[in-house]
N, C-alpha and C positions, 0 to 999 in steps of 0.2 A: 503494498500500498503507500501511495505518494505522502511526502509532508502535507502537502494542498490536503487529501481526502483526509487522514488525519485531523487537519484542523478543523475543516468542514465535520466531523464525524464527531470531535471535541465542540464544536460548536452547536450542535443541535442539543447534543446529550446534556451540553447544560444549560439550555434553554425548556428541557423534559425534564428535566431534573426538581425544578424548582417547585414545590408544594403547590399540589392540584394542577399543578399545568396537562398532565395527562388525562387526568380525570376531565377537565373543562372540552378538551378533544373529542375525549372517548361521548362523552353524553351530547355532542352535534353528530355522532357518528351514521344515524339515520336519515341526516338530509334533510330535516326539518328545521324552521329556522326558530330558534327559540328566543322570547324576551330577556333581557336583568334577572330577573326575579325565578324565571320557568329555571332559566339554568340554573342560577343558585340553588335551587330546589334540584336538580336531575344531579349535581357535583355532589352537593351532601355535607352538613358541617362547614360550609366557606364562608370565611367572612364577607358581606359587601368589599370593603378594601382590599383584602385577598385578590379576589373576581376580578376584581375593577384590574386589579395589576397583572392579574393575567391575560386575562383580554389585550390589554395596552401589546403586553409584549406578543402575545400569538398574533396580532393584527399588524404590526411591524416590519414579524416574521414570515408575515406573508399567509399566513394557515389558516385565518378565518378574517371573517367582516362581517361588515354591521348592513344590515339591507333595510328594508321598508317593515319587514315584520320580523326583524331581530338578527341576532347574530347567527352563523350559516359558516359550514368550512370553504375554505376556497376550494380551486381544481387539487392544489399544494395539497390543501392538507386534506384531503379527503381520498388522499395517494398516501401522505403517512399514517390514516389513521387504518387505511385497507391493508399497509403491509404490519402495523401494528398486531391485526388483527388474528392474527399467527400464534399471537401471546398466549391470547384465548384458550383455544383447546393445551398448549401445554400447560398454564396455570390450571386446568381442573385436570390434568395427568400431575403434575405435580402433588398438585392440593392432597391429593390420593393417596402418592407416596408418604407423604405425611403423617398422613391420617393413622396410615399402616405402621406407622414408626413407635406410634403413641399407644397403641397396642399392644 
């Protein structure tokens, strides 16, 4: 991997490591626009200030935008969430293996 590719991955991971960042994107994965309040409810447990910060960061990164009906993923954001969707089946498999360890 080139240093340019490493830098890009580092920047993306830094953005996604922010508290609730992935949850905000994940809440919009169905493609339906959400108002600020609905997005806050969808994410769960996020304060308005933190959500405001994450929305600003995601908009600046070109991953989400605000339209007439609310917040929605951009094509780039939808592509990222699609790629992250592989995590869902892995998470189920991992959780199952963790449950077996505790028995």
